C-alpha positions in Angstrom: 22.8 -38.0 -16.4 19.9 -36.4 -18.1 20.9 -33.1 -19.8 18.2 -30.5 -20.2 18.5 -27.5 -22.6 18.9 -24.2 -20.7 17.2 -21.0 -21.6 19.7 -18.2 -22.4 18.3 -14.7 -22.9 19.9 -11.7 -24.7 18.4 -8.5 -23.2 18.7 -5.4 -25.3 18.3 -2.0 -23.9 20.0 1.4 -23.9 21.6 2.3 -20.6 21.8 6.0 -19.7 23.3 8.3 -17.1 20.3 7.6 -14.8 21.4 4.6 -12.7 18.0 4.1 -11.1 16.3 4.0 -14.5 18.9 1.5 -15.7 18.1 -0.9 -12.8 14.4 -0.5 -13.5 14.9 -1.5 -17.1 17.0 -4.4 -16.1 14.4 -5.6 -13.6 11.7 -5.4 -16.2 13.7 -7.3 -18.7 14.7 -10.0 -16.2 11.1 -10.6 -15.4 10.2 -10.8 -19.1 13.1 -13.2 -19.8 12.1 -15.5 -16.9 8.5 -15.6 -18.2 9.9 -16.7 -21.5 11.9 -19.5 -20.0 15.3 -18.0 -19.4 17.8 -19.4 -16.8 20.6 -17.0 -17.8 20.0 -13.4 -18.8 22.8 -11.4 -20.6 22.7 -7.6 -20.6 24.9 -5.2 -22.6 28.2 -3.5 -21.7 27.9 -0.4 -19.5 24.5 -1.4 -18.1 25.1 0.4 -14.8 26.0 3.8 -16.3 26.5 5.1 -19.8 27.1 8.6 -21.2 28.1 9.6 -24.7 30.7 10.9 -25.2 32.6 9.7 -22.1 33.5 12.4 -19.6 34.6 12.8 -16.0 31.2 11.5 -14.8 32.2 8.0 -15.7 34.7 7.8 -12.8 32.2 9.6 -10.5 29.7 6.9 -11.1 32.1 3.9 -10.9 31.3 1.3 -8.3 33.0 -1.5 -6.5 32.1 -5.1 -7.1 30.3 -5.0 -3.7 28.4 -1.8 -4.7 24.7 -1.1 -5.2 24.6 -2.2 -8.8 25.9 -5.7 -8.1 23.8 -6.0 -5.0 20.7 -5.1 -7.1 21.6 -7.7 -9.7 22.1 -10.3 -7.0 18.6 -9.5 -5.5 17.0 -9.8 -8.9 18.8 -13.1 -9.5 17.5 -14.4 -6.2 14.0 -13.2 -6.8 13.7 -14.8 -10.2 16.0 -17.8 -9.7 18.3 -16.9 -12.7 21.9 -16.0 -13.4 22.3 -12.4 -14.6 25.3 -11.2 -16.6 25.8 -7.4 -17.1 28.4 -4.8 -17.7 29.2 -2.1 -15.1 31.6 0.8 -14.6 34.0 -0.5 -11.9 36.3 1.7 -9.8 40.0 1.6 -10.9 43.3 2.3 -9.2 44.1 5.2 -11.5 42.4 8.5 -10.7 39.9 9.6 -13.3 39.8 6.1 -15.0 37.5 3.1 -14.6 37.4 -0.6 -15.4 35.0 -1.9 -18.0 33.8 -5.0 -16.2 31.2 -7.7 -16.7 29.9 -9.7 -13.8 27.8 -12.8 -13.6 25.7 -13.2 -10.5 23.4 -15.7 -9.0 21.4 -15.6 -5.7 24.6 -15.7 -3.7 26.5 -12.9 -5.5 29.3 -12.8 -8.1 30.2 -16.2 -9.7 32.4 -14.8 -12.5 33.8 -11.5 -13.6 35.6 -10.3 -16.7 37.5 -7.0 -17.3 37.7 -5.9 -20.9 41.1 -6.7 -22.3 41.2 -4.8 -25.6 40.0 -1.2 -25.3 38.1 0.5 -28.1 40.8 2.7 -29.6 39.4 2.4 -33.1 36.9 3.9 -35.5 37.7 7.4 -34.1 37.1 6.4 -30.5 39.6 6.4 -27.5 38.2 4.2 -24.7 41.7 4.0 -23.2 41.5 7.7 -22.2 38.9 6.7 -19.6 39.3 3.0 -19.0 42.0 0.7 -17.7 42.5 -2.6 -19.6 42.0 -5.8 -17.7 44.9 -8.0 -16.7 45.6 -11.2 -18.7 44.7 -13.8 -16.2 42.9 -17.2 -15.8 39.5 -16.8 -17.4 36.6 -17.1 -14.9 33.6 -19.2 -15.8 30.4 -20.4 -14.2 28.4 -23.6 -14.5 24.7 -24.1 -14.3 22.5 -26.9 -15.5 25.6 -28.8 -16.7 26.6 -26.0 -19.1 29.7 -23.9 -18.7 29.6 -20.2 -19.5 32.4 -17.8 -20.2 32.4 -14.0 -20.5 33.7 -11.4 -23.0 33.2 -7.7 -23.7 32.5 -6.0 -27.1 35.8 -5.1 -28.9 37.4 -8.3 -27.6 35.2 -10.0 -30.1 37.5 -8.8 -32.9 40.4 -10.8 -31.4 40.0 -14.5 -32.0 42.5 -15.5 -29.4 40.2 -14.3 -26.6 37.4 -16.6 -27.6 39.9 -19.5 -28.2 41.2 -19.1 -24.6 37.6 -19.2 -23.4 36.9 -22.3 -25.4 39.9 -23.9 -23.7 38.2 -23.5 -20.3 35.6 -26.0 -21.5 33.0 -23.4 -22.1 29.9 -24.4 -24.1 28.6 -20.8 -24.3 30.4 -17.4 -24.6 28.4 -14.4 -23.4 29.4 -11.1 -25.1 28.2 -7.9 -23.4 28.6 -5.1 -25.9 28.0 -1.5 -26.9 28.8 -2.0 -30.6 28.9 1.5 -31.9 27.0 2.2 -35.1 28.9 3.1 -38.3 29.4 1.9 -41.9 29.2 -1.9 -42.1 29.2 -2.2 -38.3 26.1 -4.4 -38.3 27.8 -6.7 -40.7 31.0 -6.8 -38.6 28.9 -7.6 -35.5 27.0 -10.5 -37.1 30.1 -11.9 -38.9 32.4 -11.9 -35.9 29.8 -13.5 -33.6 29.2 -16.2 -36.1 33.0 -16.7 -36.7 33.7 -17.1 -33.0 30.9 -19.7 -32.7 32.0 -21.6 -35.8 35.8 -21.7 -35.1 35.3 -22.7 -31.5 32.3 -25.0 -32.0 30.2 -23.5 -29.2 27.3 -21.1 -28.7 27.9 -17.4 -28.7 25.4 -14.9 -27.4 25.7 -11.1 -27.9 23.7 -8.4 -26.2 24.0 -4.8 -27.5 22.6 -1.4 -27.0 19.9 -0.5 -29.6 20.2 2.4 -32.0 20.9 5.3 -32.2 24.2 4.5 -30.5 24.5 0.7 -30.8 23.6 -1.4 -33.7 21.1 -3.6 -31.7 20.7 -7.0 -33.3 21.3 -8.9 -30.1 21.5 -12.6 -31.0 22.3 -16.2 -29.9 24.4 -18.2 -32.4 24.6 -22.0 -32.3 27.9 -24.0 -32.6 27.5 -24.2 -36.4 27.2 -20.5 -36.7 23.4 -20.4 -37.2 21.4 -17.6 -35.5 18.9 -19.2 -33.1 17.1 -16.1 -31.9 17.5 -12.5 -32.8 16.3 -9.0 -31.7 16.2 -6.2 -34.2 16.5 -2.7 -32.9 13.8 -2.8 -30.1 14.2 -2.9 -26.3 13.4 -6.6 -25.7 14.6 -10.0 -24.7 15.0 -13.1 -26.9 15.5 -16.6 -25.4 17.3 -19.5 -27.0 17.6 -23.0 -25.5 21.2 -24.1 -25.5 22.0 -27.8 -25.3 25.4 -29.2 -24.4 24.6 -32.2 -26.7 24.5 -29.9 -29.7 28.1 -28.8 -28.9 29.2 -32.4 -28.5 27.5 -33.4 -31.8 29.2 -30.6 -33.8 32.6 -31.4 -32.2 32.3 -35.0 -33.2 31.7 -34.0 -36.9 34.1 -31.1 -36.8 36.9 -31.7 -34.2 38.7 -28.5 -35.1 39.7 -27.7 -31.5 41.2 -31.1 -31.1 43.0 -31.0 -34.5 44.7 -27.5 -34.1 48.4 -27.3 -33.9 48.7 -23.9 -32.1 48.0 -22.7 -28.6 47.4 -19.1 -27.5 50.1 -17.3 -25.5 49.9 -13.7 -24.2 51.8 -11.0 -26.0 54.4 -9.4 -23.8 
């Protein structure tokens, strides 16, 4: 079978409390990404609705997975013949709380979803006051063009077990939707952790963030050797990398770390 590299775009923008404006920005960036050759477009965490600091409006603007945000993403995916991956504020069972969810859609609707596992109760923040953690479950992936994609959200990047579980699904690419909050050394943490997850799992890692002043920006695609392929600074823009499953296979022949390891990952109870 002939394997063709696939265009993967990281789309960097700053979601706000204006849901309509967020969708307009997403539509513009999807069109821009498609013109540049993208087949998969990754958007940040909280792309549907974002307010800083969090307040009761978060739950008021939460949606179901069959709601208007996912329907709009699906229509865009159909119009441009792409897969779109984006974070949304999903309704939760607990009153006043939400789920921090990432969905992947194609022209037919949702093909994979991911609910943030580790909530951002760090660096002076308390995400768990507003958000329910996702359940530990079988990781959902989607395949297109012979390449398997897995999903992750922001703070989960700091926990290597999450990426290792995703690697065990057979994923060639991990897509990280983020709102990586600015602070001392936070740009260094972002770059280092993305590269580490790529190197230790010998796969591609793509990260899409909010730009400053709230996020660090620096959305990027990292190859299986930990080398940045494309990168955005602090602008609102898209960057497209062409990922190749043969690159993953070549790196794993030279560095079979996944095959040589002596530990598996088990949930903490």
